[in-house]
N, C-alpha and C positions, 0 to 999 in steps of 0.2 A: 504494500500500500504506500502510495507516495505521501510525502509529508503534508501536502495541502489537504489531501483526502483524509489523512489521519486526524488532522486538526478539526476538519468539518465533522468527522465521525464522533470525536470526543465532545465537540460542542453540542451536537444533536443529542448525544447521550445525556449530557448534563441538563439540557432542557427537559428531556423526558423524565429524568429523576426529579427535577425541581417541581414538575407539575403534579407529582403524586407523593409528595412528602407527607409523612404522618403528622396529624395534629396532636399537640400535647394534651394531656388529660385536663378536663375542666377543673378550674379552681386552683391550678398549680402556678406558682410564680415562675415566670420565664425571664431569664437574664440573657440578653443578646450579647454574644461575644463579638468584638471588633473584627470586621472582615470575615465573619463566620458564615455568610449566606450560602457559600458553596459547599459547606460541610466541614467538620473538624473531627479528626480522629482522636477523641479524648482518651487519655490513658491514666496518667499519674496525677491525681488531684491531692494537694497537700496544703495544710495550714502552716504558715510561717509565723510563729508566735512573736518574734522580735519586731517584725514590722506590722503584725496584726492583720495579715491579709491571707486569703486563700490563693494559692498559686495554681494557675490553670495553664499548662503549656498548650499553646494554640495550634500546634500541629501545622497543617497546611497554610494557615493564615500568616505564619512567620512571627508570631508574638509569644511572649510570656505574659499572660493576662493576670492581673492582681485584683481581687475582689474585696471590697470593704464589707465585712459581715454586718455592720450596722446599717449601711445605706444601700448596699448592693451596687455601689458605684464601681465601674471597671476602669482601671488604668492599664496601660501597656508598658512593657519593658523590653529592651533589647531589639535586635534586628536579626532575625534568623531566617532560614530558607522559607520562602513562600512560593506557592504554586497556584495556578488558576483553578485546577480541578482537584476534587477530593476523590480518591480511588478506593475508599473503604479501608478498614483497619486503622492502624496507628503507626505508620512507617514514614510519615512525611513531617519534616521540620522539627520543631521543638516538641518533645514528647515526655520529658521527665525533668524535675527540678527539685532542689533542696536549698535550705538556708544554711549558710556557712559564715558565722559571725556577722559582719556587716555587709556580706556579699550574698548573692544568689548564684548557684551553680546550675547550669542548664545543658542538656545534651541536645544536639541537632542531628536527627537520624538521617537527614538527607545528605549532609556534608560529612557525617562521622566526626563531628567536632564537639568539644567540651568548652563551654563559654562561662566567663565570670561577668556578672552584672553588679554594678554599684547600686545597692538597694535604695540610695537616696537620689542619685542622678538618673536612675533607670536606664543606664547605658551599658553596653558590652564594653568592658575595659581590657579583656584579654581572652584569647581562644587558643586552643591546642587540639591537634588531631588525636583521635583515639585509634587503636590498632585494628578494631573490628566493629561491625555494626553494634551500636550501644543499645542496652535495654533500659536499665535504671541507674540513676545517680544518687548517691547518699554521702553525707558529710560525716566523718569520724572525728568528733571534736577532741577526743583524748589525744590524738596524734596529729591534728591539723591536716588530715588527709581527705581527699575526695576519691571515693570508690565508684567505679563504673562497671556494671555487669555487661559482659559481651557473650551472649548465649552461643553464637555460631562458633566462637573460638573456645568455648567451654572454660571461661576464665573471668576473673575480676581484675581489671586494670586499676592501678593505684597511682594517684598524683599527689605530690606534696604541695600544700598551699602555703605560700609565704611571700611577703612583700607584694601582695595583690597579683601574683602570677602563679602559674602551675608548672610543676616539673614532674615528668614521668619518673616514678620511683620503684616500679615493680609490678608483678602480676601474681595472682593466686590461681592455680589450676583447679577447676571444678569439673572432674571428668564427666559428670552427668549433666552438665549445663547449669545455668543460673537463671531460674524462672522469675526470681524476685530478690529483694534485698531489704533488710531492716537492721538497724544498728542500736546496740546498747553500749554507749561509750563508757558509762560508769563501771560496767563489769567487763570491759574490753571484749565484747562479743558482737558478732554479726551473724545473721541467719539468712540463708538462701534456700528456697525450695528447689529440689530437682524438678525436671519436667515430668517426673513420674510420682513415686510414692514415698519420698523421704525428704528430709531437710538437713542441710549441712550447717554445723556450728563452727564458726571460724573465730580463732583468737586474733583480735585486731592488732595486738602487740607483736606476736610472733609470726602472724600471717600464715598460720597452720590450721588445717581442719582438725578439730579436737574431738568431734563427735558427729555421728549421723543418726538422726531420729526418724523412725517411721511416723508419717503424718496422717495415715488413714486414707490417703487419696490414691486413685489410679493415675490421675493427671492433676497435679497441684497447680494453683493459679495465684490468687492474692495472698498477701501476708500482712500481718500487723502485730503489735506487741503492747502489752501492759507492763511498763517498766517497773512499777511499784510491786505488783504481784508476781512478776516474772512469768506471765502467761504469753505464749506465742500462739497466734491464730493462723490457721491454714484453711483456705477454701479450695474445694476441688471443682473441676470443670463440670461435674455432674450435680453440683449444688450442695454437696456435703460440707459442713463446717466442723472443724476440730479445734479443741483447745489443748495445747501441749504445756506441761508443767516444766518450765525452764529450771526450776530449783531442784527437780527430781528427775534428771536424765530424760526429759522430754516425754514423760508418761502422759498418755492421752486421758484427760480428765472428763471430757464431755464431747458429744457430737450432736449435730442437728442437721436434718435434711431439708434443703430448700429446692427451688427450681434450677434447671440446668442453665448452662451458658454463662456462668459467673466469671468475672474478670478480677478487677481490683476490689479491695475492701478497705475500710477505714475504721478507726476506733477512737471514741471519745473517752479519754482517761478520766475526765472530770465527772462524766455520767456513768461510766462503766457500760457503755452501749457500743455494740459492734454493728456496722452498717454493711450490707451486702446487696449488690445489684445483680439481678439475674436476667440476662437478655432472653433466655429461653422462654420465660413466662411473663416478661415485661413487668417485673416487680422489683421493688427495693424493700429490704427487710430491716427492721430495727430489732436487735437481739440484746437482751439483758445478759450480762456476764456477772454471775454471783461471785462472792469472794472465795468460794471453793471451786470455781471454774465451771459451775453448772450453767448451761445455755438455756435461755427461755425466749421463745418468739413473742415479742410484744406487739408488733404491728407489721403490716405490709401495705405498700402503696403501689398503685399502677404507675408505670413509667411510660416508655415509648420504645419503638422498634430499635433493636441493636444497642440498647443502653446497658453497658456493662462496667462503667466506671463511676465510682462514688467517692466523695470526700466530705469532710465536715469541718465546721469552724470550732470544734471542741466545745461548743456551747449548746445551742438549741436548734441548729439548722443543718441539714444535710443536702448535698448537691449531687445531681446525677447528670452526666453528660448526654446530650442529645446529638449524636454525630451527624445525622442527615440534615438537620436544621442549623447546626452550629450554635446551639444555645445550651445554657445550663438550666435545669429544672431544680427549683428550691423547695424543700419540704420541711415543715416544722416538726421537730421531735416533740410530740405532745406528751411524751412520757418523761420529759426532763425533770418535772417537778417532783416526781416520785422516785428518781434515781438515787442510787447509793452515794 
């Protein structure tokens, strides 16, 4: 197919898709993302406590969007890869971010780069290439390091952060891949699900895998952690949710079955609530996590087609990505008042 016909074909396809986009559920607050009209591959939604904003990597739009949880006002940071068309999934542009002291770290999956954003100026001040297609980025505060998962290379690549620049400083081989990443800097531990049925425990000081825990999944997806109780959460592609006891060799404390097609998850430590979006049944669940690890389903809300990414402001609102419309759907956690 010639380039001109390819562009015409893609343009026609985008018009066809835009004409049959699903409508959000009635009564749900909709937050439009800048330049999101063509669609956004939402993936890693995280709250940044130091700047008090929800970080929303804008994927195809080329932004890192920051949402004020009080007003839902959206500001943009950085200048990442942007593309005209959204091709589904979450492989375009900025897809994962974390807070690193007074900076934000962001991966660009189009260019395979890791960028530093000044959180005040909202500008990219430094960037460096990564060795393989990146998955997630997380900051390890105890060692001032930025860790990037690289599933295709079956490794975590490590960059030292200093003087507002990044220096490549090593890798950690994860033979079964790295489906996710969460860090407990106080205990020098990081956790990453395999693509299958287990979770690796990595010592962030020695950069060694020190344990591997079965997580109850056939295909693990999202990960979250309760730092105080040392609970590690795993959600499986088939909708099963597990709680692993980090203080007792990853023993499974509780499980709960939800709908299929789950992706990312998020946890409100202040409420003890776990949030899980399931694209398979177009639902987002609020799950109570008791102090002994018992899981209880509190509520489920209707979302929208292909919605598998969820984040919270660690207060009373959870947000679900609507990829086809390039919006966020905001839901009130009505169980916040009775939370532990």
